[in-house]
N, C-alpha and C positions, 0 to 999 in steps of 0.2 A: 504494500500500500504506500510506502514511502512516508516521509515526515510531513505532517500537516498540523496546523494549529487552529484550534477552536476554543473559544471561551464559552463557558456554560455555567448556569446557576446551580449551586449545590442545593439539593432538596433535603438530604439527610446525610449524616456522616457518623461513623463509628470508628473505633481504633483499627478495625479490620476491613473497612471498605467505605464506599461512598455511593450515593444515588444522585445522579445529575440529570438534567433535562436539556433538550435542544430541539429546535424546529427544523433542522436541516435534513431533508430526505437523503442527500448525498452522504452525510455522516451516518445516518441510520443504515444505509446500504453498505457502507464500509465496515461498520462495527457490528460484526456478527457475534453470536454467542461463542464464547471461548477465544475471542480475539484478545491477544496480549498487546498492551500498550503502555507507554510511559506517561503518567499523569504528572503535571506540575500543579501542586496545591499551594496556595499562598495563604498563610494564616498570620495575622499581625505582622506583616512585612517579612515573615520568614518563608522562604521558598523551599518546598519539599519536592524532590523528584522521587516518584513512587512507581515501581514496576507493578502493573495491575492486569487484571483479566475481566472481560465482560462476562458476567454470570447470569444476568437477567436483562431482558429488553422488552419493552412494550410501548404501545402508542395510545394516547388519549387525545381525541380530536386531532389537532395538527402538531401535537407535541410528542416527541419521543423521549422515553425515560430509559436510563441505563444504570443497572445495578452492577457495581464494580467491586471486585475483591482485591485487596492489597496482597501482592505476592512478595515483593522485595522492598523493604523499607529499612533504613538504617536504625539500629537500636536507639540512637539519640533522637531521631525523628519520631520513632514510635512513642518514646517516653514523652516527647513534647506534645504529640497529638493526644495521647491519653490524658495528660494533665490538663490540656486545653479543654477537652470534651467533658471530663468527669470531675475536674476541680481538685484532684488529688494526685500525688505521684504514684507511678506504677510500682508495685511491690511483687516480689517473687511469689507470694501467696496467691496472687491473682491468676497465675498461669493456668490453673485447672478449673477456673470458674468463668462465668460469663463476664462480659465486658463491664467495667466499672466495679468489679468485685462482687457482683450480685450472684447468688446461687441460681442455677438453672431452675425453671419452673417444672412442676411435675408433668410428665408426658404420658398421655393415654393413647394407645394404639389399638385400633379395632380392625379385625379382619372379617370379611363376609364370606 
């Protein structure tokens, strides 16, 4: 696909990914599920370069939405994102729990 630059509004963000939107049919055509890309995310004048993958894509009216999973982020940038989003520093005890240190909710699975 080559290098292309698009600016897009962030709809939602976590320490492991981002949801953004755009109205470009060209961008929607180029960004297929499992497309890998480098995202530049700017938070408080800090520029983060994050290796990412498109994991979800959908259209609502004329707007395309892209759910992106972070694959490659430096430990320093991850800690910065975590603290920015959750208002507390990342600690090793959070490694096996949901983001922000919350325990995962109970999950019920039904088979028919």
